[in-house]
C-alpha positions as a Markdown table, in Angstrom:
| # | Residue | x | y | z |
|---|---|---|---|---|
| 1 | Met | -6.5 | -9.0 | 12.3 |
| 2 | Arg | -2.4 | -8.8 | 12.8 |
| 3 | Thr | -0.2 | -10.3 | 9.5 |
| 4 | Asn | 3.2 | -10.6 | 11.8 |
| 5 | Phe | 2.5 | -14.3 | 12.2 |
| 6 | Ile | 5.7 | -16.6 | 11.7 |
| 7 | Thr | 4.6 | -19.8 | 9.9 |
| 8 | Pro | 4.7 | -22.8 | 12.1 |
| 9 | Gln | 7.3 | -25.6 | 11.1 |
| 10 | Thr | 9.3 | -23.5 | 8.8 |
| 11 | Pro | 13.1 | -22.4 | 9.3 |
| 12 | Glu | 12.2 | -18.9 | 10.6 |
| 13 | Trp | 9.5 | -20.4 | 13.3 |
| 14 | Tyr | 12.5 | -22.6 | 14.8 |
| 15 | Ser | 14.9 | -19.8 | 14.5 |
| 16 | Ala | 12.3 | -17.3 | 16.2 |
| 17 | Arg | 11.4 | -19.8 | 19.1 |
| 18 | Ser | 15.3 | -20.4 | 19.7 |
| 19 | Gly | 16.2 | -19.1 | 22.9 |
| 20 | Arg | 12.7 | -17.9 | 24.0 |
| 21 | Phe | 10.4 | -18.6 | 26.4 |
| 22 | Thr | 7.3 | -20.0 | 24.6 |
| 23 | Ala | 3.8 | -20.7 | 25.8 |
| 24 | Ser | 4.1 | -24.5 | 25.3 |
| 25 | Ser | 6.6 | -24.6 | 27.7 |
| 26 | Phe | 5.7 | -21.9 | 30.4 |
| 27 | Gly | 3.9 | -24.8 | 32.6 |
| 28 | Lys | 7.8 | -25.9 | 33.2 |
| 29 | Leu | 8.3 | -22.1 | 34.8 |
| 30 | Met | 5.3 | -22.2 | 36.9 |
| 31 | Thr | 6.1 | -25.1 | 38.6 |
| 32 | Thr | 8.1 | -22.8 | 40.8 |
| 33 | Ser | 6.1 | -21.6 | 43.8 |
| 34 | Asn | 9.4 | -20.0 | 45.5 |
| 35 | Gln | 9.6 | -16.3 | 44.5 |
| 36 | Glu | 13.2 | -16.4 | 45.1 |
| 37 | Gly | 14.3 | -20.1 | 43.6 |
| 38 | Trp | 13.1 | -22.3 | 40.8 |
| 39 | Ser | 11.9 | -25.8 | 40.8 |
| 40 | Ile | 14.2 | -28.4 | 38.8 |
| 41 | Pro | 12.1 | -28.3 | 35.6 |
| 42 | Ala | 12.2 | -24.6 | 35.3 |
| 43 | Leu | 15.9 | -24.5 | 36.1 |
| 44 | Asn | 16.6 | -27.3 | 33.6 |
| 45 | His | 14.2 | -25.1 | 30.8 |
| 46 | Ile | 16.1 | -21.8 | 31.8 |
| 47 | Tyr | 19.5 | -23.6 | 30.9 |
| 48 | Glu | 17.9 | -25.2 | 27.9 |
| 49 | Lys | 17.0 | -21.7 | 26.8 |
| 50 | Ala | 20.3 | -20.2 | 27.8 |
| 51 | Arg | 22.0 | -22.7 | 25.4 |
| 52 | Glu | 19.9 | -21.6 | 22.7 |
| 53 | Lys | 20.4 | -18.0 | 23.0 |
| 54 | Tyr | 24.1 | -18.3 | 23.2 |
| 55 | Ser | 24.9 | -20.9 | 20.2 |
| 56 | Gly | 22.1 | -19.2 | 18.1 |
| 57 | Gly | 20.9 | -22.7 | 16.9 |
| 58 | Asn | 17.6 | -23.7 | 15.8 |
| 59 | Val | 15.4 | -25.3 | 18.3 |
| 60 | Lys | 15.2 | -29.4 | 17.8 |
| 61 | Ile | 12.1 | -31.0 | 18.1 |
| 62 | Leu | 11.9 | -34.9 | 18.7 |
| 63 | Ile | 8.7 | -36.1 | 17.0 |
| 64 | Asn | 7.3 | -39.3 | 18.2 |
| 65 | Lys | 4.1 | -41.5 | 17.3 |
| 66 | Ala | 1.8 | -39.3 | 19.5 |
| 67 | Met | 2.8 | -36.0 | 18.2 |
| 68 | Arg | 2.6 | -37.1 | 14.4 |
| 69 | Trp | -0.9 | -38.1 | 15.2 |
| 70 | Gly | -1.7 | -34.9 | 17.0 |
| 71 | Ser | -0.3 | -32.9 | 14.1 |
| 72 | Arg | -2.2 | -34.7 | 11.5 |
| 73 | Met | -5.5 | -34.6 | 13.6 |
| 74 | Glu | -5.1 | -31.0 | 14.3 |
| 75 | Ser | -6.7 | -29.9 | 10.9 |
| 76 | Pro | -9.7 | -32.2 | 11.4 |
| 77 | Ala | -10.3 | -31.0 | 14.6 |
| 78 | Leu | -10.3 | -27.5 | 13.9 |
| 79 | Lys | -12.8 | -28.2 | 11.1 |
| 80 | Ala | -15.0 | -30.0 | 13.5 |
| 81 | Leu | -14.7 | -27.1 | 16.0 |
| 82 | Glu | -15.9 | -24.5 | 13.3 |
| 83 | Arg | -19.0 | -26.5 | 12.6 |
| 84 | Tyr | -19.5 | -26.7 | 16.4 |
| 85 | Leu | -19.2 | -22.9 | 16.8 |
| 86 | Gly | -20.8 | -22.0 | 13.4 |
| 87 | Thr | -17.4 | -19.6 | 13.0 |
| 88 | Thr | -14.4 | -19.4 | 10.9 |
| 89 | Ile | -11.1 | -20.5 | 12.6 |
| 90 | His | -8.3 | -18.6 | 11.1 |
| 91 | Glu | -4.7 | -20.2 | 10.8 |
| 92 | Cys | -2.1 | -18.7 | 13.5 |
| 93 | Gly | 1.5 | -18.5 | 13.8 |
| 94 | Phe | 4.1 | -17.6 | 16.1 |
| 95 | Val | 3.6 | -14.3 | 17.9 |
| 96 | Ile | 5.9 | -12.5 | 19.8 |
| 97 | His | 4.8 | -10.7 | 23.0 |
| 98 | Pro | 4.8 | -6.7 | 22.1 |
| 99 | Lys | 6.6 | -5.9 | 25.4 |
| 100 | Val | 8.5 | -9.2 | 26.8 |
| 101 | Thr | 9.9 | -9.7 | 23.4 |
| 102 | Glu | 11.7 | -12.8 | 24.9 |
| 103 | Ala | 8.4 | -14.8 | 25.1 |
| 104 | Gly | 6.1 | -15.7 | 22.4 |
| 105 | Ala | 3.2 | -18.4 | 21.4 |
| 106 | Thr | 1.8 | -20.2 | 18.6 |
| 107 | Pro | -1.8 | -20.8 | 19.0 |
| 108 | Asp | -3.7 | -23.6 | 16.8 |
| 109 | Gly | -6.3 | -21.2 | 15.8 |
| 110 | Leu | -7.8 | -17.8 | 15.8 |
| 111 | Ile | -11.2 | -16.3 | 15.7 |
| 112 | Leu | -12.2 | -12.8 | 14.8 |
| 113 | Asp | -14.9 | -10.7 | 15.6 |
| 114 | Glu | -17.5 | -8.8 | 13.1 |
| 115 | Ala | -14.5 | -6.1 | 12.7 |
| 116 | Gly | -11.9 | -8.3 | 12.2 |
| 117 | Asn | -10.4 | -8.0 | 15.5 |
| 118 | Glu | -8.9 | -10.9 | 17.6 |
| 119 | Lys | -11.6 | -12.2 | 19.6 |
| 120 | Ala | -10.5 | -15.6 | 20.9 |
| 121 | Leu | -7.8 | -18.3 | 20.6 |
| 122 | Val | -8.0 | -22.0 | 19.9 |
| 123 | Glu | -5.8 | -24.8 | 21.5 |
| 124 | Val | -6.3 | -28.2 | 20.2 |
| 125 | Lys | -5.2 | -31.6 | 21.7 |
| 126 | Cys | -5.7 | -34.7 | 19.9 |
| 127 | Pro | -4.6 | -37.6 | 22.2 |
| 128 | Tyr | -3.2 | -40.8 | 20.7 |
| 129 | Asn | -4.5 | -42.4 | 23.6 |
| 130 | Ala | -8.3 | -42.6 | 23.4 |
| 131 | Lys | -8.3 | -43.3 | 26.9 |
| 132 | Val | -6.8 | -39.7 | 27.7 |
| 133 | His | -9.4 | -38.0 | 25.4 |
| 134 | Leu | -12.0 | -39.7 | 27.6 |
| 135 | Asn | -10.4 | -38.3 | 30.5 |
| 136 | Tyr | -10.3 | -34.9 | 29.4 |
| 137 | Tyr | -14.0 | -35.4 | 28.4 |
| 138 | Asn | -15.1 | -36.5 | 31.9 |
| 139 | Arg | -13.2 | -34.2 | 33.9 |
| 140 | Ile | -12.4 | -31.0 | 32.5 |
| 141 | Gln | -15.4 | -29.1 | 32.3 |
| 142 | Thr | -13.9 | -25.4 | 33.3 |
| 143 | Ala | -10.7 | -23.5 | 33.8 |
| 144 | Thr | -10.2 | -24.9 | 37.2 |
| 145 | Asn | -10.5 | -28.4 | 36.2 |
| 146 | Leu | -7.9 | -27.9 | 33.2 |
| 147 | Lys | -5.3 | -26.2 | 36.0 |
| 148 | Gly | -5.7 | -29.0 | 38.6 |
| 149 | Ile | -5.5 | -31.9 | 36.3 |
| 150 | Lys | -3.3 | -30.5 | 33.0 |
| 151 | Pro | -1.3 | -27.6 | 34.4 |
| 152 | Asp | 0.9 | -27.4 | 31.9 |
| 153 | Tyr | -1.7 | -26.9 | 29.4 |
| 154 | Tyr | -3.5 | -24.3 | 31.4 |
| 155 | Trp | -0.5 | -22.3 | 31.7 |
| 156 | Gln | -0.4 | -22.9 | 27.7 |
| 157 | Val | -3.8 | -21.4 | 27.2 |
| 158 | Gln | -3.3 | -18.4 | 29.6 |
| 159 | Gly | 0.2 | -17.8 | 28.2 |
| 160 | Ala | -1.2 | -17.5 | 24.7 |
| 161 | Met | -3.9 | -15.3 | 25.9 |
| 162 | Trp | -1.1 | -13.0 | 27.5 |
| 163 | Val | 1.4 | -13.2 | 24.3 |
| 164 | Met | -1.8 | -12.2 | 22.2 |
| 165 | Gly | -3.8 | -10.0 | 24.3 |
| 166 | Val | -7.3 | -11.7 | 24.0 |
| 167 | Asp | -9.5 | -12.4 | 26.7 |
| 168 | Leu | -10.8 | -16.0 | 25.9 |
| 169 | Cys | -9.4 | -19.3 | 24.7 |
| 170 | Tyr | -11.3 | -22.7 | 23.5 |
| 171 | Phe | -9.4 | -25.9 | 25.0 |
| 172 | Val | -10.4 | -28.8 | 22.6 |
| 173 | Ser | -9.6 | -32.4 | 22.9 |
| 174 | Phe | -10.5 | -34.2 | 19.6 |
| 175 | Asp | -10.7 | -38.1 | 19.0 |
| 176 | Pro | -11.8 | -39.0 | 15.5 |
| 177 | Arg | -12.0 | -42.5 | 16.0 |
| 178 | Arg | -15.2 | -41.8 | 18.2 |
| 179 | Leu | -18.2 | -41.6 | 16.2 |
| 180 | Asp | -20.7 | -40.4 | 19.1 |
| 181 | Glu | -20.9 | -36.9 | 20.6 |
| 182 | Lys | -17.8 | -37.5 | 22.7 |
| 183 | Arg | -15.4 | -36.9 | 19.9 |
| 184 | Leu | -15.1 | -33.4 | 20.3 |
| 185 | His | -14.9 | -31.4 | 23.6 |
| 186 | Val | -14.8 | -27.9 | 23.8 |
| 187 | Val | -14.0 | -25.8 | 27.0 |
| 188 | Glu | -14.1 | -22.0 | 27.3 |
| 189 | Ile | -11.3 | -21.0 | 29.4 |
| 190 | Pro | -11.3 | -17.1 | 30.2 |
| 191 | Arg | -8.5 | -15.1 | 31.1 |
| 192 | Asp | -7.3 | -14.8 | 34.3 |
| 193 | Glu | -5.8 | -11.6 | 35.0 |
| 194 | Lys | -4.4 | -12.5 | 38.4 |
| 195 | Asp | -2.7 | -15.7 | 36.9 |
| 196 | Ile | -1.5 | -13.8 | 34.0 |
| 197 | Ala | 0.1 | -11.1 | 36.5 |
| 198 | Arg | 2.0 | -14.2 | 38.0 |
| 199 | Leu | 3.0 | -15.6 | 34.7 |
| 200 | Glu | 4.3 | -12.5 | 33.4 |
| 201 | Lys | 6.8 | -11.7 | 36.6 |
| 202 | Thr | 8.2 | -15.5 | 36.2 |
| 203 | Val | 8.6 | -15.3 | 32.5 |
| 204 | Ile | 10.7 | -12.1 | 33.1 |
| 205 | Arg | 12.4 | -13.5 | 36.0 |
| 206 | Ala | 13.4 | -16.5 | 33.6 |
| 207 | Ile | 14.5 | -14.3 | 31.1 |
| 208 | Glu | 17.1 | -12.6 | 33.6 |
| 209 | Ala | 17.9 | -16.1 | 35.1 |
| 210 | Arg | 18.7 | -17.1 | 31.3 |
| 211 | Asp | 20.9 | -14.1 | 30.6 |
| 212 | Glu | 22.8 | -14.5 | 34.1 |
| 213 | Arg | 23.5 | -18.0 | 33.1 |
| 214 | Met | 24.7 | -17.2 | 29.8 |
| 215 | Lys | 27.6 | -15.4 | 31.6 |
| 216 | Gly | 28.9 | -18.6 | 32.4 |
| 217 | Phe | 29.1 | -19.8 | 28.9 |
């Protein structure tokens, strides 16, 4: 198990993310279907990263009620998943891609094999709106479902697997307010090499576009 994690929500974590493209926002880049141009969401994100890189300032994240709820419920969700899978889930911080060093990810959890090698990642969502969780439970059963219904999450999961070099990620939705079997929803998302190859090319293009944009500052 690697030890070069950067602990989330620390000054070092904010600094490491500043200017870099991270898995949680890969979906913005992947809204671009044109190999030459960029979608408006992608272009806005690239410009945002250019400003961060140029200024050297830390990333500012505005926290709303739904985000606070999700943050508080993440630990109970991981414990529920441990019971469901019968395995230990380790904490994971920010990791920089070994080759594309301007990209990174912060998975919510990490599962190791018996030899201590990284086996799978965990991505947890704890919707503030109970109807959203139930929608995930009823409609997201496969990677294809996730890609069609919540593409941002799909690219976040594939992006984390790309950064970490693993082949599986558990997509989890958790609602502690439910007292039945629907409180925990777990979907295995396998690594998709074709999509990851497309993602890697897009991220590299975005880095080049970010650097080109910085020349105008």
